[in-house]
C-alpha positions as CSV (number, residue, x, y, z in Angstrom):
1,M,32.1,4.2,-7.8
2,R,30.6,2.3,-10.8
3,L,30.2,-0.9,-8.8
4,I,28.3,1.0,-6.0
5,A,26.0,2.5,-8.5
6,V,25.2,-0.9,-10.1
7,V,24.5,-2.3,-6.6
8,A,22.2,0.6,-5.9
9,V,20.3,0.1,-9.1
10,V,19.9,-3.6,-8.6
11,L,18.7,-3.1,-5.0
12,G,16.3,-0.4,-6.2
13,I,14.8,-2.7,-8.8
14,L,14.2,-5.4,-6.1
15,L,12.6,-3.0,-3.7
16,A,10.5,-1.0,-6.2
17,F,9.3,-3.9,-8.3
18,G,10.2,-7.1,-6.7
19,Y,8.6,-6.3,-3.3
20,P,5.2,-5.4,-4.6
21,A,5.2,-8.5,-6.8
22,W,6.0,-10.6,-3.8
23,V,3.2,-9.0,-1.8
24,D,0.7,-9.8,-4.5
25,L,1.9,-13.4,-5.1
26,R,2.5,-14.5,-1.5
27,P,0.1,-17.2,-0.1
28,S,-3.2,-15.7,0.9
29,G,-4.6,-16.1,4.4
30,E,-8.1,-14.8,3.5
31,I,-10.9,-16.6,5.3
32,A,-13.8,-15.3,3.4
33,H,-15.4,-12.3,1.5
34,Y,-18.8,-10.8,2.6
35,S,-20.9,-8.4,0.5
36,L,-22.2,-5.4,2.5
37,Q,-24.7,-2.7,2.0
38,P,-23.0,0.0,-0.1
39,T,-25.6,2.7,0.8
40,P,-26.5,4.2,4.3
41,G,-28.9,2.0,6.1
42,A,-29.0,-1.0,8.5
43,A,-25.8,-2.5,9.7
44,T,-24.8,-5.8,8.0
45,G,-22.0,-8.3,8.5
46,P,-21.1,-11.9,9.1
47,T,-20.9,-14.2,12.2
48,L,-17.9,-16.4,12.3
49,D,-15.9,-18.6,14.7
50,L,-12.2,-17.6,15.3
51,K,-9.3,-19.4,16.9
52,N,-6.2,-18.1,18.7
53,S,-4.0,-19.3,15.8
54,D,-5.8,-16.8,13.4
55,A,-3.8,-14.0,15.0
56,P,-3.0,-11.4,13.7
57,L,-6.5,-11.2,12.2
58,A,-7.4,-8.3,9.9
59,I,-10.9,-7.1,9.0
60,I,-10.5,-5.3,5.7
61,L,-13.0,-3.2,3.8
62,E,-12.9,-2.8,0.1
63,I,-15.2,-0.4,-1.7
64,E,-15.7,0.5,-5.4
65,S,-17.1,3.8,-6.6
66,I,-19.3,4.1,-9.6
67,R,-17.6,7.2,-10.6
68,S,-13.8,7.5,-11.1
69,S,-12.1,10.1,-9.1
70,D,-11.4,12.3,-12.1
71,E,-15.1,12.4,-13.0
72,M,-16.4,13.7,-9.7
73,P,-18.0,17.2,-9.9
74,A,-16.9,19.8,-7.3
75,S,-20.3,19.7,-5.7
76,L,-20.0,16.0,-4.8
77,D,-18.7,14.9,-1.4
78,P,-15.8,12.6,-2.3
79,N,-15.8,10.7,1.0
80,A,-17.4,7.4,2.1
81,N,-17.5,6.8,5.8
82,F,-18.1,3.4,7.6
83,S,-18.4,2.2,11.1
84,L,-17.7,-1.2,12.5
85,V,-18.7,-2.8,15.7
86,L,-17.2,-6.2,16.7
87,Y,-19.1,-8.4,19.1
88,Q,-17.9,-11.5,20.9
89,D,-20.6,-13.7,22.4
90,E,-23.0,-10.7,21.9
91,A,-20.8,-8.4,24.0
92,E,-19.3,-5.4,22.2
93,L,-15.5,-5.9,21.9
94,Q,-14.3,-3.1,19.7
95,A,-15.7,-0.2,17.6
96,Q,-13.9,1.5,14.8
97,S,-14.6,4.1,12.0
98,L,-13.0,4.3,8.6
99,Q,-13.0,6.9,5.9
100,F,-12.3,6.6,2.2
101,V,-11.3,9.7,0.3
102,F,-11.3,9.8,-3.5
103,V,-9.9,13.3,-4.1
104,N,-7.4,15.5,-2.4
105,P,-9.5,17.8,-0.2
106,S,-7.1,20.8,-0.6
107,D,-7.5,21.2,-4.3
108,R,-10.0,18.5,-5.2
109,K,-7.6,16.9,-7.6
110,A,-7.8,13.2,-8.0
111,L,-5.5,11.2,-5.8
112,D,-5.2,8.6,-8.5
113,P,-6.9,9.5,-11.8
114,G,-9.3,6.8,-12.9
115,Q,-9.2,5.0,-9.5
116,T,-12.5,3.5,-8.5
117,R,-11.5,0.9,-5.9
118,Q,-9.9,1.3,-2.5
119,R,-9.0,-1.2,0.2
120,K,-8.2,-0.4,3.8
121,P,-7.9,-2.5,7.0
122,F,-10.7,-1.7,9.5
123,L,-8.9,-3.2,12.5
124,V,-6.3,-5.8,13.3
125,L,-6.8,-8.2,16.2
126,D,-3.7,-9.5,17.9
127,P,-4.1,-11.7,19.9
128,V,-7.4,-13.2,18.9
129,P,-9.5,-14.6,21.7
130,A,-11.2,-17.8,20.6
131,G,-14.9,-17.7,20.2
132,R,-17.9,-16.7,18.1
133,F,-17.7,-13.1,16.7
134,R,-20.4,-11.0,15.0
135,I,-19.3,-8.1,12.8
136,E,-21.6,-5.2,12.0
137,V,-20.7,-2.6,9.4
138,R,-22.7,0.4,8.5
139,R,-22.2,3.3,6.1
140,T,-22.4,6.5,8.1
141,D,-22.2,9.3,5.6
142,D,-25.1,10.8,3.6
143,G,-24.5,8.5,0.6
144,A,-23.7,11.3,-1.8
145,L,-20.8,9.3,-3.3
146,P,-22.4,6.4,-5.2
147,L,-20.7,3.0,-4.5
148,A,-21.0,0.0,-6.7
149,S,-20.0,-2.4,-4.0
150,A,-18.7,-2.8,-0.5
151,T,-16.9,-6.0,0.5
152,L,-15.6,-7.1,3.9
153,I,-12.5,-9.3,3.8
154,I,-11.4,-11.5,6.8
155,H,-7.7,-12.2,6.7
156,R,-5.9,-14.5,9.1
157,N,-2.1,-14.3,9.9
158,Y,-2.2,-10.8,8.4
159,Q,1.1,-9.2,7.4
160,P,0.5,-5.7,6.0
161,A,2.7,-4.4,3.2
162,D,5.2,-1.7,4.1
163,D,4.4,1.4,2.0
164,R,7.9,2.8,2.5
165,I,9.8,0.0,0.7
166,A,8.7,0.7,-2.9
167,P,9.4,4.5,-2.7
168,A,12.8,3.7,-1.2
169,G,13.5,1.5,-4.1
170,F,12.7,4.2,-6.6
171,V,15.0,6.6,-4.7
172,L,17.8,4.0,-5.0
173,L,17.1,3.6,-8.7
174,V,17.5,7.3,-9.3
175,V,20.6,7.7,-7.1
176,G,22.2,4.6,-8.6
177,G,21.4,5.8,-12.2
178,I,22.9,9.2,-11.6
179,G,26.0,7.7,-10.0
180,F,26.5,5.3,-12.9
181,V,26.2,8.1,-15.5
182,L,28.7,10.2,-13.5
183,A,31.1,7.3,-13.3
184,R,31.0,6.7,-17.0
185,R,31.6,10.4,-17.8
186,R,34.6,10.6,-15.5
187,K,37.7,10.3,-17.8
188,P,40.8,8.5,-16.5
189,Q,43.8,10.8,-15.9
190,T,46.4,10.5,-18.7
191,V,49.9,10.0,-17.5
192,E,52.4,11.8,-19.7
193,P,55.4,9.6,-20.5
194,H,58.7,10.9,-19.2
195,P,61.3,11.8,-21.8
196,P,64.2,9.4,-22.1
197,R,67.0,10.3,-19.7
198,E,70.0,11.9,-21.5
199,N,73.4,10.7,-20.8
200,K,74.9,13.6,-18.9
201,W,78.6,12.6,-19.4
202,G,78.6,11.2,-22.9
203,R,81.5,9.2,-24.2
């Protein structure tokens, strides 16, 4: 029992802390960063040449709010909406929309107090047809949520992190810790010694 608990704790540490560290430190496949218009207005975006070997290719949008999520008044719309149109050789290939939410809409509590930056993938291309591509990104909401910046990130050979692994690691940590404590509290059964056998017949 104790050995199983120790294995669960070690595995939980690897999943809860080792996996996020590996995601952050693994070699980056980012092609470039492009600054976009953080307020509603004309569509902006880069033109770039892509190859088949870039697949899977991710187009990621990162925005930063001027106000932290725990400072937003109830009258402020906490959402920022963007649209993306991808052109290949001036022909529209894909269109996608993306929404960033900074508070829980049910009770308007901050999803992550103090958080001002969020990053989400706009779309992932796999396979990638070789050619010249033009990306147009536009903010489509009314602009009530002030943004400090909006950055488009192009990432080749994209491998998204699995959001289920770290929570599973914390669950294993809790289960393994409880099992270890219970195993230590379990007392071994004492075996009472048998009294010496009397000589029935004597001398």
